[in-house]
C-alpha positions in Angstrom: 0.0 0.0 0.0 1.3 3.5 -0.8 1.9 6.0 1.8 -0.4 9.0 2.4 0.4 11.8 0.0 1.8 9.4 -2.7 0.1 8.7 -6.0 -0.7 5.3 -7.5 1.7 4.0 -10.1 0.9 2.1 -13.3 1.9 -1.5 -13.3 4.5 -1.4 -16.1 6.6 1.4 -17.6 5.9 2.4 -21.2 8.7 2.0 -23.7 9.3 5.3 -25.6 11.8 6.5 -28.2 13.4 9.9 -28.6 16.6 11.4 -30.0 19.9 11.8 -28.2 21.4 15.3 -28.3 24.2 13.6 -30.4 21.7 14.1 -33.3 22.3 10.5 -34.6 21.0 8.0 -32.0 17.4 7.1 -31.3 17.3 6.3 -27.7 15.0 3.9 -25.8 13.4 5.1 -22.6 11.0 3.6 -20.0 8.3 6.0 -18.7 6.9 5.5 -15.2 3.7 7.6 -15.0 1.8 8.7 -11.9 -1.9 7.9 -12.1 -2.8 11.5 -11.6 -2.8 13.5 -14.8 -1.3 16.9 -14.2 1.4 19.4 -15.2 4.2 17.8 -13.1 7.9 17.5 -12.5 10.0 14.8 -14.1 13.1 12.8 -13.3 15.6 11.5 -15.9 17.3 8.3 -14.7 20.6 7.1 -16.2 21.9 3.6 -15.5 25.3 2.3 -14.5 27.8 0.2 -16.5 25.8 -3.0 -16.1 23.0 -1.5 -18.1 19.2 -1.2 -17.3 18.3 -4.8 -17.4 18.2 -7.8 -15.1 21.3 -10.1 -15.1 19.1 -13.1 -15.9 18.3 -11.8 -19.4 20.8 -9.2 -20.4 23.5 -11.6 -21.6 21.3 -12.3 -24.6 20.7 -8.7 -25.5 22.6 -6.7 -28.0 20.4 -4.2 -30.0 17.4 -2.7 -28.2 15.6 -0.5 -30.6 12.3 0.5 -32.1 10.8 -2.6 -33.9 13.5 -5.0 -32.7 12.4 -8.0 -30.6 14.7 -8.4 -27.6 14.5 -10.0 -24.2 15.6 -6.6 -22.8 12.5 -4.6 -22.5 10.2 -2.8 -20.0 9.3 -6.1 -18.3 13.0 -7.0 -17.6 14.3 -3.8 -16.1 16.5 -4.5 -13.0 15.0 -4.2 -9.6 16.9 -1.0 -8.7 15.6 0.9 -11.7 12.0 -0.3 -11.2 12.3 0.6 -7.5 13.3 4.2 -8.3 10.9 4.6 -11.2 8.0 3.6 -8.9 9.4 5.7 -6.1 9.3 8.9 -8.1 6.0 8.1 -9.8 4.4 7.5 -6.4 5.4 11.0 -5.4 3.9 12.6 -8.4 6.8 12.8 -10.8 7.0 11.4 -14.3 10.2 9.2 -14.3 12.0 8.5 -17.5 14.7 5.7 -17.4 17.1 6.1 -20.4 18.8 3.1 -22.0 22.1 4.4 -23.5 23.5 0.9 -24.3 20.8 -1.0 -26.1 20.3 1.4 -29.0 24.0 1.2 -29.6 24.0 -2.6 -29.7 25.3 -3.1 -26.2 22.2 -4.0 -24.3 24.2 -6.7 -22.4 26.0 -4.0 -20.4 29.4 -4.5 -18.9 30.7 -6.5 -16.0 32.7 -5.4 -12.9 36.1 -3.9 -13.3 35.7 -3.2 -17.0 36.5 0.5 -16.7 39.3 0.3 -19.3 37.5 -1.9 -21.9 37.8 -0.3 -25.4 34.3 -1.7 -26.1 32.9 0.9 -23.7 34.4 4.0 -25.4 31.5 4.6 -27.8 29.1 4.7 -24.8 31.4 6.5 -22.5 30.3 8.8 -19.6 32.3 11.8 -20.7 31.3 12.6 -24.2 28.4 10.3 -25.2 26.1 9.6 -22.3 25.7 13.3 -21.2 24.2 13.9 -24.7 21.6 11.1 -24.0 20.6 12.8 -20.7 20.3 16.1 -22.5 18.2 14.5 -25.2 15.9 13.2 -22.6 15.6 16.6 -21.0 14.7 18.2 -24.4 12.1 15.5 -25.1 10.5 15.9 -21.7 10.3 19.7 -22.2 8.1 19.1 -25.3 5.5 17.2 -23.3 2.3 19.1 -22.2 2.2 17.1 -19.0 5.7 18.1 -17.7 6.6 21.4 -16.0 9.7 22.3 -18.1 11.4 24.0 -15.2 11.1 21.0 -12.8 13.1 18.3 -14.5 15.7 16.5 -12.4 18.5 14.1 -13.1 19.6 10.9 -11.2 22.4 8.5 -12.1 24.2 5.5 -10.6 27.9 4.4 -10.9 28.8 5.1 -14.6 25.5 7.0 -14.8 26.5 8.8 -11.6 29.7 10.0 -13.4 27.5 10.9 -16.4 25.4 13.0 -14.0 28.5 14.8 -12.7 29.5 15.6 -16.3 26.1 16.8 -17.2 26.0 19.2 -14.2 29.5 20.4 -15.1 28.3 21.1 -18.7 25.5 23.2 -17.4 27.7 25.1 -15.0 26.3 28.4 -16.3 23.1 27.5 -14.4 20.7 28.2 -17.2 18.5 25.9 -19.3 19.5 22.7 -17.6 18.3 20.2 -15.0 16.9 21.8 -11.8 18.9 19.5 -9.5 20.7 16.2 -9.6 21.5 13.1 -7.6 24.6 11.0 -8.3 25.0 7.6 -6.6 28.5 6.2 -6.1 30.1 7.7 -9.2 33.6 7.2 -10.5 35.5 10.5 -10.0 38.8 9.8 -11.7 40.2 11.7 -14.7 39.0 8.9 -17.0 35.4 9.3 -15.8 35.1 13.1 -15.7 35.4 15.7 -18.4 37.0 18.1 -15.8 38.4 17.2 -12.4 37.7 20.9 -11.4 34.1 20.0 -11.0 31.4 22.8 -11.3 27.6 22.6 -11.2 25.0 25.1 -12.3 22.3 23.6 -10.0 22.1 21.7 -6.7 23.9 18.4 -6.8 23.8 15.7 -4.1 26.3 12.8 -4.3 25.9 9.6 -2.3 29.0 7.6 -1.4 29.6 4.4 0.6 32.9 4.1 2.4 33.2 0.4 1.6 32.7 0.8 -2.1 34.5 -2.0 -3.8 34.4 -0.6 -7.4 35.3 3.1 -7.3 37.2 5.2 -4.8 34.7 7.0 -2.5 37.5 9.0 -0.9 38.8 10.3 -4.2 35.2 11.4 -4.9 34.8 13.0 -1.6 38.0 15.0 -2.0 37.0 16.2 -5.4 33.5 17.2 -4.2 34.8 19.0 -1.1 37.2 20.9 -3.3 34.3 21.9 -5.6 32.3 23.1 -2.6 35.3 25.2 -1.5 35.0 27.0 -4.8 31.3 27.6 -4.3 29.7 24.7 -6.2 26.2 23.8 -4.9 27.3 20.3 -3.9 26.1 18.2 -1.0 27.8 14.9 0.1 26.0 12.0 1.7 28.7 9.7 3.2 27.6 6.2 4.4 30.1 4.5 6.6 30.4 0.8 5.8 28.0 0.9 2.7 29.1 -0.7 -0.5 28.7 0.1 -4.2 25.1 -0.5 -5.3 23.9 -0.1 -1.7 20.4 0.9 -2.8 19.9 -2.3 -4.8 16.7 -3.9 -3.3 17.9 -7.5 -3.8 17.9 -9.3 -0.5 21.6 -10.2 -0.8 22.5 -6.5 -0.9 20.1 -5.5 1.8 21.2 -8.2 4.2 24.0 -5.8 5.1 22.9 -3.4 7.8 25.1 -0.5 6.4 23.5 -0.9 3.0 20.0 -1.0 4.4 20.6 2.2 6.4 22.2 3.9 3.4 19.4 2.9 1.1 16.7 4.3 3.4 18.5 7.5 4.2 19.4 8.1 0.5 15.7 7.8 -0.5 14.7 10.3 2.1 17.4 12.7 1.0 16.5 12.2 -2.6 12.9 13.1 -2.1 13.9 16.2 -0.1 16.4 17.3 -2.7 13.9 17.3 -5.5 11.0 18.6 -3.4 13.0 21.7 -2.3 11.2 21.5 1.1 13.6 23.3 3.5 11.6 22.4 6.6 10.9 18.8 5.7 12.7 17.3 8.7 10.5 19.2 11.1 7.2 17.9 9.7 5.3 15.0 11.2 6.3 11.8 9.3 3.4 10.0 7.5 3.3 6.2 7.3 6.1 4.6 5.4 5.7 3.1 2.0 7.0 -0.3 0.7 10.5 1.2 0.4 10.5 2.2 4.0 10.2 5.9 3.2 7.4 8.3 4.3 6.0 10.6 1.6 5.8 14.3 2.3 2.3 15.7 3.1 2.6 17.7 -0.1 2.9 16.3 -3.7 6.2 17.8 -4.7 6.2 16.3 -8.2 3.1 18.3 -9.1 
């Protein structure tokens, strides 16, 4: 049952197609719609290096595109992406999950510790995937049911680095995403377009101290340096939490540090996009199935 103040979510996301800002790629997206039809905010979600789909099907996926039959589709999105799509839609946002890999023939994604693989270069997080996020932003702005000044960005791992790069690209603070969330990104020089990070809108970065894939301390150092130069960056540091700590799979959530980080990150995420400065002082409504209480307003609307 959904918490008070949340909105019912459709059972399955809708597959949609729209152009990347690279002007040559037709992207695949998955649209999580709130039941309430209104002029609302939206969230663009960008996946990590393993891709958008469940591990049980993605090995058989290459091209995911309009008119192509594939085991990678709306019904086989990974649990983490479904979780967050439903989370935002339940709070009144339209959530668009963008597949950067499938339309380029790499729907299988990439395994752990493949950061230097040459196969990843044409879907890299510096010069390719930021254009996909910006294409999603432009497409959403054309919709009558989206408030064009309330579009947000969220990314994980490789998509978290993509998010940092997008926010750096919009450092002038005009015409871009209203705010962004980056979960356990890579912050090295091979992941970022500029290690002197800037941001034109509020950016919250979530890091686990026990991350086994990227260096959370290198990220924290880079982010703290950006803050010292006035960048609107917030850091959520979770002691003992691992990479992928918000993955709802029981094996990941069996760890207490991951559970605590997941719950806290969802609360912070909701507050970051709601722009509710006094949210902590409000009475908490009942928790939803993700262990998070919805605000008494409907911030996505």
